[in-house]
N, C-alpha and C positions, 0 to 999 in steps of 0.2 A: 684292662683286663681287655676278652675278647668273652663275646656272651654267647651264646646259640642263639641261633636266626626265630626267630616267631614258623612257628607253623600251622597253617590250622589242618592238624588230624580230628578225623569223623570220631565222632563215642561210637560204641565204650574204647574205644583205645586210648592209651598217652604212654610217651616212650619217654625215656628214661637213658640217660649216659650215663655208665657205673667203671671204675676208675681200679685200678686192678687191683686193689684191699676188699673190692666187693666182688668182683668177678667170680674166686672159683666156687664159690655157692652154687652159680647158676649156673656150669662148666656143663653138670647131667642134665640139663634141661635146654641145652644150646644143640649138645650131643644127641639128643630125640630132634629134636627143627632139623637141625642138618639132616640126617637120617631119611626124612620123613619126608623133606622139600624137593632133597636131591635122589629122594626113589628116581622120579619123577625126569621125563624128558625136560634139558638134554645131558644131565649128565647118569641118569642109569645110573646112580651108586648107591652096592649091595654094602651097607656100610657095618659095624658092628662095634662094639665099645672097646676092644683092644686098639682100634684105628684109628678110632677115637679118641683117644686118650693121648696118643701120640701125636696126631696134630695139632690135638688144642694148646699143648704143655708149654708151645712159648706164652701165651696166651697168660698161662699162671707165673713165666719169668721175668717178663717184661712188666719192669716200676712204669711203663707208659703209656702200655695198655689199653684201650677203651673197648666195654661190647656194651650198645644201643639193644635196647631190648623196648617193646614195643608188646605192652598189657594190656587185658583185658582183667578187670581188678585186678586179682594178686596173681592169678595166670598166665607165665609167660608165650603169647603166639608166635613171638615173631623175631628177632636181632639180626646185626652184622655187625661186626667185629674188625679191629683198625690199633696195630702195632706198628713202629717204624720199622721199615722193610729192613736195618740193620742186626733186628731180634724175631726176622722171619727167619722159616726157614731158611736154610743154604741153597733150595732148589729154585727157591722163590729169588731169591737177591743173588741168585750164581748169572741169568745174564745181561744185567743192569754192570754190574763189575767186570765181566766180558768188554761188553762194548764202551766202559771208562768213564762208566756216570756215578757219581758219587752216593754213593746207595745213602749215604748219611741225612740226601737232601731230599729224601722220598715217605712219604708214609705211606706202606701197605695196610688197603683195606680188607679185609676176605669175605666171608662168603657177605651175602644180605638176603636171609629166608623168612618165607610167610606163610604160613598157614591158609591154607587157599581162600577158608573164607571172610576173611579179612581184608582182603586182599581189593585193589581199588580208593584207597579211603585217606591215601597219603600219607602211609608208610614208609610206602619206597621211597620214595624225596623226603621223609624225615632222618630217614637211616642216611643218606652220603650227607645232607645240609648240616645232621648232630657230627656225625663221622671228623669231619671238614674241620669243622669249631673244634671239638677234640683235641685235632694234629694240630694248631693251631693253637690252642691254648698248651698244648704239653711239649713243642717240641719248634724245631725252627724252619723246619725244615718247603721246600717251596713248591713240592712237587706231592699232589695224590697220585696212588693207581692201585690196579685192582686186574685182576686177570680170569679168563673166561676159560671154559671150553670152546675147541671146535670141532665144530661136526659139520659133514658134509649136507648138503644138501637132499641128496638121495638117501642120504643113510636110515637100512631099512624098519631101524625104530622109532623114526621120526613119526606125527601123530601128524594128520592131518588135518590141515588150516594150522600146522603150528608156526611159532614167529618169533625173530630174536627182540630180544632188549636193548641191541644197537640205536636206535631211534632217542627211548628212553635214559640212553645215556650221554647220547650228543647231544640235549638237550637241556644234561646238567653240567653240561661242561666239557665233557672227557671225545676225548681222540683217540683212536688205536695207534702205537707206534706197531709200523712198518717193521714187520723180522725182530719184532719184539717176542721169544715168546718164551717158557719153562714145558718142564715134562713131568706130569705127577700122573701116580703109580695109581688105578684101584680098582676093584672086584664089581663087575655089570651084574645088571638086577637079570636081565634077559641070557646071559651063556655061560652067568658065577666063575668066569674062570676074571683072573688080572689081567689087565692091560695099562698099557701105557698112553698116557692121551698129551697132544698139547694144546695148553692154555696162551690164549694172545694177550697179551698185555695190552692195558687203554689208559690212560692217563692226563694230569690235568695242573696247572698251572695255580697254587694256593695260594702265593705268598709274592708279591709286584718283586 
């Protein structure tokens, strides 16, 4: 049996990994967290309920989906999702199929969102570790993968002093996959218009 790693999470946070049968009741809270966190740089996402329902639908259909939730007491203040890449949205899996890679050998990590007041307490590390443990527990996948929006350094909406999470991801063992990207479309907070965005994939081998 593969056990989740022991991690130090600063109180009042505690982390739980919920499997498919317990995910659905928390999806409205996840949608609210996504819309709150992704409204800021670098996603600039002006979300709505209909878009969220469509995006989150695969997590209700996949028997092997996982939802890692950070709670402050009974209130969810952050979460991270994961599911087999073969169960994810077709647009996410398409670049892997186009490259001839085995989709069934990849577990897809969706968003990792946390309210600003709770950052710096270990939740980000815990989200990755818990999702990797879940992937190993419910699948035979050799790789974990995720994608992140590509933004130009001179983007007009970039805040002064903004940095990327690239070093954090590299410290978790992930590396960018050159040339592997997908396209997603969402409405921007600064223009109100829907725009295609390029998201670049990162991955890590999680099983020898």
